[in-house]
Biopython code that builds the backbone (N, CA, C, O; Angstrom):
import numpy as np
from Bio.PDB.StructureBuilder import StructureBuilder

atoms = [
    (1, "MET", "N", (46.271, 63.000, 24.774)),
    (1, "MET", "CA", (45.674, 61.756, 25.214)),
    (1, "MET", "C", (44.157, 61.897, 25.203)),
    (1, "MET", "O", (43.617, 62.922, 25.621)),
    (2, "VAL", "N", (43.481, 60.873, 24.729)),
    (2, "VAL", "CA", (42.028, 60.802, 24.760)),
    (2, "VAL", "C", (41.643, 60.053, 26.020)),
    (2, "VAL", "O", (42.098, 58.931, 26.240)),
    (3, "GLU", "N", (40.803, 60.664, 26.854)),
    (3, "GLU", "CA", (40.349, 60.027, 28.084)),
    (3, "GLU", "C", (38.871, 59.727, 27.990)),
    (3, "GLU", "O", (38.123, 60.416, 27.298)),
    (4, "ALA", "N", (38.459, 58.683, 28.699)),
    (4, "ALA", "CA", (37.043, 58.319, 28.750)),
    (4, "ALA", "C", (36.766, 57.601, 30.059)),
    (4, "ALA", "O", (37.671, 57.091, 30.719)),
    (5, "TYR", "N", (35.496, 57.578, 30.410)),
    (5, "TYR", "CA", (35.024, 56.775, 31.526)),
    (5, "TYR", "C", (34.153, 55.681, 30.930)),
    (5, "TYR", "O", (33.235, 55.957, 30.158)),
    (6, "VAL", "N", (34.443, 54.451, 31.291)),
    (6, "VAL", "CA", (33.662, 53.320, 30.820)),
    (6, "VAL", "C", (32.823, 52.840, 32.003)),
    (6, "VAL", "O", (33.354, 52.438, 33.038)),
    (7, "LEU", "N", (31.512, 52.890, 31.829)),
    (7, "LEU", "CA", (30.576, 52.460, 32.862)),
    (7, "LEU", "C", (30.245, 50.997, 32.587)),
    (7, "LEU", "O", (29.834, 50.642, 31.482)),
    (8, "VAL", "N", (30.425, 50.161, 33.592)),
    (8, "VAL", "CA", (30.330, 48.715, 33.394)),
    (8, "VAL", "C", (29.242, 48.116, 34.275)),
    (8, "VAL", "O", (29.182, 48.385, 35.474)),
    (9, "GLN", "N", (28.388, 47.304, 33.670)),
    (9, "GLN", "CA", (27.452, 46.481, 34.427)),
    (9, "GLN", "C", (28.019, 45.070, 34.450)),
    (9, "GLN", "O", (28.461, 44.555, 33.423)),
    (10, "THR", "N", (28.006, 44.442, 35.631)),
    (10, "THR", "CA", (28.554, 43.103, 35.770)),
    (10, "THR", "C", (27.462, 42.123, 36.192)),
    (10, "THR", "O", (26.355, 42.510, 36.565)),
    (11, "GLU", "N", (27.814, 40.853, 36.121)),
    (11, "GLU", "CA", (26.951, 39.832, 36.701)),
    (11, "GLU", "C", (26.898, 40.071, 38.208)),
    (11, "GLU", "O", (27.829, 40.636, 38.780)),
    (12, "VAL", "N", (25.833, 39.652, 38.838)),
    (12, "VAL", "CA", (25.639, 39.860, 40.275)),
    (12, "VAL", "C", (26.823, 39.290, 41.057)),
    (12, "VAL", "O", (27.230, 38.145, 40.861)),
    (13, "GLY", "N", (27.365, 40.127, 41.952)),
    (13, "GLY", "CA", (28.445, 39.694, 42.826)),
    (13, "GLY", "C", (29.830, 39.678, 42.221)),
    (13, "GLY", "O", (30.765, 39.195, 42.859)),
    (14, "ARG", "N", (29.999, 40.196, 40.998)),
    (14, "ARG", "CA", (31.295, 40.127, 40.322)),
    (14, "ARG", "C", (32.005, 41.469, 40.207)),
    (14, "ARG", "O", (33.077, 41.535, 39.605)),
    (15, "ALA", "N", (31.447, 42.537, 40.762)),
    (15, "ALA", "CA", (32.005, 43.881, 40.573)),
    (15, "ALA", "C", (33.446, 43.988, 41.065)),
    (15, "ALA", "O", (34.300, 44.496, 40.338)),
    (16, "ASP", "N", (33.733, 43.529, 42.263)),
    (16, "ASP", "CA", (35.100, 43.638, 42.794)),
    (16, "ASP", "C", (36.097, 42.860, 41.944)),
    (16, "ASP", "O", (37.184, 43.350, 41.640)),
    (17, "GLN", "N", (35.721, 41.659, 41.570)),
    (17, "GLN", "CA", (36.599, 40.814, 40.752)),
    (17, "GLN", "C", (36.867, 41.465, 39.392)),
    (17, "GLN", "O", (38.009, 41.500, 38.935)),
    (18, "VAL", "N", (35.825, 41.977, 38.752)),
    (18, "VAL", "CA", (35.975, 42.626, 37.450)),
    (18, "VAL", "C", (36.850, 43.877, 37.575)),
    (18, "VAL", "O", (37.724, 44.103, 36.738)),
    (19, "ALA", "N", (36.623, 44.685, 38.604)),
    (19, "ALA", "CA", (37.422, 45.903, 38.796)),
    (19, "ALA", "C", (38.902, 45.558, 38.950)),
    (19, "ALA", "O", (39.758, 46.244, 38.390)),
    (20, "ARG", "N", (39.211, 44.501, 39.703)),
    (20, "ARG", "CA", (40.616, 44.099, 39.872)),
    (20, "ARG", "C", (41.237, 43.662, 38.552)),
    (20, "ARG", "O", (42.390, 43.987, 38.267)),
    (21, "GLN", "N", (40.478, 42.927, 37.747)),
    (21, "GLN", "CA", (40.999, 42.479, 36.452)),
    (21, "GLN", "C", (41.232, 43.657, 35.509)),
    (21, "GLN", "O", (42.236, 43.694, 34.797)),
    (22, "LEU", "N", (40.319, 44.605, 35.502)),
    (22, "LEU", "CA", (40.435, 45.757, 34.612)),
    (22, "LEU", "C", (41.569, 46.684, 35.026)),
    (22, "LEU", "O", (42.219, 47.290, 34.174)),
    (23, "ASP", "N", (41.808, 46.797, 36.321)),
    (23, "ASP", "CA", (42.817, 47.723, 36.837)),
    (23, "ASP", "C", (44.214, 47.416, 36.319)),
    (23, "ASP", "O", (45.066, 48.305, 36.321)),
    (24, "GLY", "N", (44.475, 46.217, 35.884)),
    (24, "GLY", "CA", (45.805, 45.866, 35.404)),
    (24, "GLY", "C", (46.003, 45.982, 33.902)),
    (24, "GLY", "O", (47.095, 45.701, 33.408)),
    (25, "LEU", "N", (44.985, 46.388, 33.167)),
    (25, "LEU", "CA", (45.092, 46.444, 31.703)),
    (25, "LEU", "C", (45.817, 47.695, 31.223)),
    (25, "LEU", "O", (45.707, 48.759, 31.833)),
    (26, "ASP", "N", (46.562, 47.561, 30.117)),
    (26, "ASP", "CA", (47.193, 48.724, 29.490)),
    (26, "ASP", "C", (46.117, 49.700, 29.046)),
    (26, "ASP", "O", (45.121, 49.301, 28.442)),
    (27, "GLY", "N", (46.313, 50.964, 29.340)),
    (27, "GLY", "CA", (45.359, 52.002, 28.970)),
    (27, "GLY", "C", (44.342, 52.306, 30.055)),
    (27, "GLY", "O", (43.645, 53.319, 29.981)),
    (28, "VAL", "N", (44.246, 51.443, 31.064)),
    (28, "VAL", "CA", (43.319, 51.678, 32.169)),
    (28, "VAL", "C", (44.045, 52.486, 33.238)),
    (28, "VAL", "O", (45.048, 52.035, 33.792)),
    (29, "LEU", "N", (43.536, 53.680, 33.526)),
    (29, "LEU", "CA", (44.124, 54.541, 34.540)),
    (29, "LEU", "C", (43.638, 54.172, 35.932)),
    (29, "LEU", "O", (44.392, 54.264, 36.901)),
    (30, "SER", "N", (42.379, 53.753, 36.035)),
    (30, "SER", "CA", (41.829, 53.250, 37.302)),
    (30, "SER", "C", (40.542, 52.496, 37.010)),
    (30, "SER", "O", (39.876, 52.748, 36.006)),
    (31, "ALA", "N", (40.201, 51.576, 37.892)),
    (31, "ALA", "CA", (38.947, 50.831, 37.804)),
    (31, "ALA", "C", (38.440, 50.646, 39.225)),
    (31, "ALA", "O", (39.141, 50.094, 40.073)),
    (32, "ARG", "N", (37.234, 51.104, 39.481)),
    (32, "ARG", "CA", (36.690, 51.077, 40.837)),
    (32, "ARG", "C", (35.285, 50.490, 40.850)),
    (32, "ARG", "O", (34.449, 50.860, 40.025)),
    (33, "ALA", "N", (35.022, 49.582, 41.777)),
    (33, "ALA", "CA", (33.669, 49.089, 42.000)),
    (33, "ALA", "C", (32.883, 50.203, 42.684)),
    (33, "ALA", "O", (33.387, 50.850, 43.603)),
    (34, "VAL", "N", (31.653, 50.425, 42.237)),
    (34, "VAL", "CA", (30.815, 51.505, 42.754)),
    (34, "VAL", "C", (29.399, 50.977, 42.996)),
    (34, "VAL", "O", (29.080, 49.845, 42.632)),
    (35, "THR", "N", (28.560, 51.801, 43.610)),
    (35, "THR", "CA", (27.148, 51.468, 43.757)),
    (35, "THR", "C", (26.344, 52.316, 42.790)),
    (35, "THR", "O", (26.811, 53.357, 42.328)),
    (36, "GLY", "N", (25.143, 51.872, 42.488)),
    (36, "GLY", "CA", (24.280, 52.603, 41.570)),
    (36, "GLY", "C", (23.917, 51.741, 40.386)),
    (36, "GLY", "O", (24.022, 50.517, 40.460)),
    (37, "PRO", "N", (23.490, 52.355, 39.286)),
    (37, "PRO", "CA", (23.063, 51.575, 38.119)),
    (37, "PRO", "C", (24.216, 50.854, 37.421)),
    (37, "PRO", "O", (23.986, 49.904, 36.673)),
    (38, "TYR", "N", (25.444, 51.292, 37.656)),
    (38, "TYR", "CA", (26.622, 50.617, 37.108)),
    (38, "TYR", "C", (27.424, 50.054, 38.271)),
    (38, "TYR", "O", (27.335, 50.545, 39.396)),
    (39, "ASP", "N", (28.200, 49.028, 37.992)),
    (39, "ASP", "CA", (28.928, 48.319, 39.042)),
    (39, "ASP", "C", (30.404, 48.693, 39.116)),
    (39, "ASP", "O", (31.020, 48.613, 40.179)),
    (40, "VAL", "N", (30.966, 49.102, 37.984)),
    (40, "VAL", "CA", (32.386, 49.472, 37.920)),
    (40, "VAL", "C", (32.514, 50.710, 37.038)),
    (40, "VAL", "O", (31.873, 50.803, 35.991)),
    (41, "VAL", "N", (33.342, 51.655, 37.464)),
    (41, "VAL", "CA", (33.684, 52.810, 36.631)),
    (41, "VAL", "C", (35.160, 52.704, 36.314)),
    (41, "VAL", "O", (35.998, 52.587, 37.209)),
    (42, "VAL", "N", (35.468, 52.745, 35.021)),
    (42, "VAL", "CA", (36.837, 52.589, 34.554)),
    (42, "VAL", "C", (37.274, 53.880, 33.877)),
    (42, "VAL", "O", (36.608, 54.353, 32.957)),
    (43, "HIS", "N", (38.384, 54.450, 34.323)),
    (43, "HIS", "CA", (38.957, 55.651, 33.712)),
    (43, "HIS", "C", (40.067, 55.171, 32.789)),
    (43, "HIS", "O", (41.013, 54.521, 33.233)),
    (44, "VAL", "N", (39.951, 55.493, 31.496)),
    (44, "VAL", "CA", (40.933, 55.036, 30.516)),
    (44, "VAL", "C", (41.560, 56.218, 29.795)),
    (44, "VAL", "O", (40.980, 57.303, 29.734)),
    (45, "GLY", "N", (42.735, 55.999, 29.257)),
    (45, "GLY", "CA", (43.415, 57.010, 28.457)),
    (45, "GLY", "C", (44.184, 56.334, 27.340)),
    (45, "GLY", "O", (44.948, 55.399, 27.579)),
    (46, "THR", "N", (43.979, 56.809, 26.116)),
    (46, "THR", "CA", (44.663, 56.221, 24.956)),
    (46, "THR", "C", (45.152, 57.321, 24.025)),
    (46, "THR", "O", (44.752, 58.480, 24.132)),
    (47, "ARG", "N", (46.005, 56.933, 23.133)),
    (47, "ARG", "CA", (46.469, 57.813, 22.079)),
    (47, "ARG", "C", (46.739, 56.914, 20.896)),
    (47, "ARG", "O", (47.540, 55.997, 21.076)),
    (48, "PRO", "N", (46.200, 57.050, 19.757)),
    (48, "PRO", "CA", (45.206, 58.030, 19.292)),
    (48, "PRO", "C", (43.776, 57.587, 19.634)),
    (48, "PRO", "O", (43.564, 56.587, 20.320)),
    (49, "LEU", "N", (42.812, 58.354, 19.139)),
    (49, "LEU", "CA", (41.394, 58.090, 19.405)),
    (49, "LEU", "C", (40.987, 56.684, 18.990)),
    (49, "LEU", "O", (40.206, 56.038, 19.688)),
    (50, "ASP", "N", (41.497, 56.206, 17.878)),
    (50, "ASP", "CA", (41.125, 54.874, 17.394)),
    (50, "ASP", "C", (41.452, 53.784, 18.420)),
    (50, "ASP", "O", (40.781, 52.753, 18.459)),
    (51, "ASP", "N", (42.463, 54.001, 19.239)),
    (51, "ASP", "CA", (42.832, 53.005, 20.234)),
    (51, "ASP", "C", (41.798, 52.893, 21.344)),
    (51, "ASP", "O", (41.743, 51.873, 22.030)),
    (52, "LEU", "N", (40.974, 53.923, 21.535)),
    (52, "LEU", "CA", (39.941, 53.886, 22.558)),
    (52, "LEU", "C", (38.942, 52.768, 22.267)),
    (52, "LEU", "O", (38.626, 51.968, 23.148)),
    (53, "GLY", "N", (38.458, 52.714, 21.059)),
    (53, "GLY", "CA", (37.511, 51.659, 20.674)),
    (53, "GLY", "C", (38.123, 50.276, 20.799)),
    (53, "GLY", "O", (37.473, 49.344, 21.273)),
    (54, "ALA", "N", (39.376, 50.141, 20.375)),
    (54, "ALA", "CA", (40.055, 48.848, 20.477)),
    (54, "ALA", "C", (40.211, 48.421, 21.927)),
    (54, "ALA", "O", (40.061, 47.242, 22.248)),
    (55, "LEU", "N", (40.510, 49.370, 22.804)),
    (55, "LEU", "CA", (40.661, 49.062, 24.223)),
    (55, "LEU", "C", (39.331, 48.596, 24.820)),
    (55, "LEU", "O", (39.285, 47.593, 25.531)),
    (56, "VAL", "N", (38.251, 49.325, 24.529)),
    (56, "VAL", "CA", (36.955, 48.985, 25.116)),
    (56, "VAL", "C", (36.437, 47.655, 24.558)),
    (56, "VAL", "O", (36.021, 46.783, 25.320)),
    (57, "VAL", "N", (36.463, 47.503, 23.251)),
    (57, "VAL", "CA", (35.896, 46.301, 22.636)),
    (57, "VAL", "C", (36.813, 45.090, 22.792)),
    (57, "VAL", "O", (36.342, 43.985, 23.059)),
    (58, "GLY", "N", (38.111, 45.292, 22.627)),
    (58, "GLY", "CA", (39.033, 44.171, 22.604)),
    (58, "GLY", "C", (39.594, 43.752, 23.943)),
    (58, "GLY", "O", (40.013, 42.606, 24.102)),
    (59, "SER", "N", (39.614, 44.661, 24.919)),
    (59, "SER", "CA", (40.235, 44.332, 26.203)),
    (59, "SER", "C", (39.277, 44.418, 27.391)),
    (59, "SER", "O", (39.345, 43.592, 28.301)),
    (60, "ILE", "N", (38.394, 45.401, 27.391)),
    (60, "ILE", "CA", (37.515, 45.597, 28.554)),
    (60, "ILE", "C", (36.255, 44.740, 28.440)),
    (60, "ILE", "O", (35.953, 43.967, 29.350)),
    (61, "ALA", "N", (35.528, 44.864, 27.350)),
    (61, "ALA", "CA", (34.228, 44.189, 27.215)),
    (61, "ALA", "C", (34.328, 42.668, 27.239)),
    (61, "ALA", "O", (33.329, 41.991, 27.483)),
    (62, "VAL", "N", (35.503, 42.123, 26.992)),
    (62, "VAL", "CA", (35.662, 40.666, 26.946)),
    (62, "VAL", "C", (36.007, 40.047, 28.302)),
    (62, "VAL", "O", (36.104, 38.825, 28.412)),
    (63, "VAL", "N", (36.193, 40.872, 29.330)),
    (63, "VAL", "CA", (36.514, 40.350, 30.660)),
    (63, "VAL", "C", (35.311, 39.553, 31.182)),
    (63, "VAL", "O", (34.184, 40.048, 31.153)),
    (64, "PRO", "N", (35.543, 38.333, 31.653)),
    (64, "PRO", "CA", (34.428, 37.530, 32.169)),
    (64, "PRO", "C", (33.700, 38.243, 33.301)),
    (64, "PRO", "O", (34.321, 38.823, 34.192)),
    (65, "GLY", "N", (32.370, 38.189, 33.248)),
    (65, "GLY", "CA", (31.539, 38.817, 34.267)),
    (65, "GLY", "C", (30.941, 40.134, 33.828)),
    (65, "GLY", "O", (30.031, 40.646, 34.479)),
    (66, "ILE", "N", (31.442, 40.700, 32.722)),
    (66, "ILE", "CA", (30.889, 41.962, 32.221)),
    (66, "ILE", "C", (29.671, 41.673, 31.349)),
    (66, "ILE", "O", (29.712, 40.831, 30.452)),
    (67, "VAL", "N", (28.589, 42.391, 31.635)),
    (67, "VAL", "CA", (27.344, 42.237, 30.898)),
    (67, "VAL", "C", (27.186, 43.330, 29.843)),
    (67, "VAL", "O", (26.741, 43.062, 28.727)),
    (68, "ARG", "N", (27.556, 44.577, 30.203)),
    (68, "ARG", "CA", (27.325, 45.722, 29.309)),
    (68, "ARG", "C", (28.288, 46.836, 29.654)),
    (68, "ARG", "O", (28.663, 47.004, 30.814)),
    (69, "THR", "N", (28.694, 47.608, 28.638)),
    (69, "THR", "CA", (29.529, 48.784, 28.875)),
    (69, "THR", "C", (28.940, 49.989, 28.154)),
    (69, "THR", "O", (28.282, 49.861, 27.121)),
    (70, "VAL", "N", (29.192, 51.161, 28.726)),
    (70, "VAL", "CA", (28.838, 52.438, 28.099)),
    (70, "VAL", "C", (30.083, 53.309, 28.200)),
    (70, "VAL", "O", (30.628, 53.490, 29.289)),
    (71, "THR", "N", (30.536, 53.851, 27.070)),
    (71, "THR", "CA", (31.744, 54.664, 27.052)),
    (71, "THR", "C", (31.372, 56.140, 26.968)),
    (71, "THR", "O", (30.606, 56.557, 26.100)),
    (72, "CYS", "N", (31.936, 56.925, 27.897)),
    (72, "CYS", "CA", (31.705, 58.371, 27.945)),
    (72, "CYS", "C", (33.049, 59.068, 27.739)),
    (72, "CYS", "O", (33.885, 59.103, 28.643)),
    (73, "THR", "N", (33.246, 59.617, 26.552)),
    (73, "THR", "CA", (34.500, 60.281, 26.234)),
    (73, "THR", "C", (34.562, 61.640, 26.920)),
    (73, "THR", "O", (33.582, 62.385, 26.925)),
    (74, "VAL", "N", (35.705, 61.955, 27.492)),
    (74, "VAL", "CA", (35.900, 63.237, 28.165)),
    (74, "VAL", "C", (36.033, 64.327, 27.110)),
    (74, "VAL", "O", (36.822, 64.200, 26.173)),
    (75, "MET", "N", (35.255, 65.406, 27.266)),
    (75, "MET", "CA", (35.300, 66.522, 26.337)),
    (75, "MET", "C", (36.183, 67.614, 26.921)),
    (75, "MET", "O", (36.089, 67.935, 28.106)),
    (76, "ARG", "N", (37.027, 68.172, 26.095)),
    (76, "ARG", "CA", (37.905, 69.272, 26.516)),
    (76, "ARG", "C", (37.706, 70.437, 25.568)),
    (76, "ARG", "O", (37.377, 70.261, 24.395)),
    (77, "GLU", "N", (37.913, 71.639, 26.103)),
    (77, "GLU", "CA", (37.805, 72.830, 25.257)),
    (77, "GLU", "C", (39.073, 73.060, 24.510)),
    (77, "GLU", "O", (39.174, 74.019, 23.745)),
]
sb = StructureBuilder()
sb.init_structure("model")
sb.init_model(0)
sb.init_chain("A")
sb.init_seg("    ")
for serial, (resi, resn, name, xyz) in enumerate(atoms, 1):
    if name == "N":
        sb.init_residue(resn, " ", resi, " ")
    sb.init_atom(name, np.array(xyz, "f"), 0.0, 1.0, " ", f" {name:<3s}", serial, name[0])
structure = sb.get_structure()
């Protein structure tokens, strides 16, 4: 399984709502509203690698209230 953390910036006041919407998507392991430069951290897992991009672009980034995403793929030895 390919895992990644997707860092999400939302419109002001929408972090909780966005996290709840993301938490129910296929491939999303968890979605939590946080404080700091990003508003939501999403832990995702897909198989194969190509599905990671499809999940982020096709399912996560299109959720209303999301302004920007940054994907950080988990590196394993």
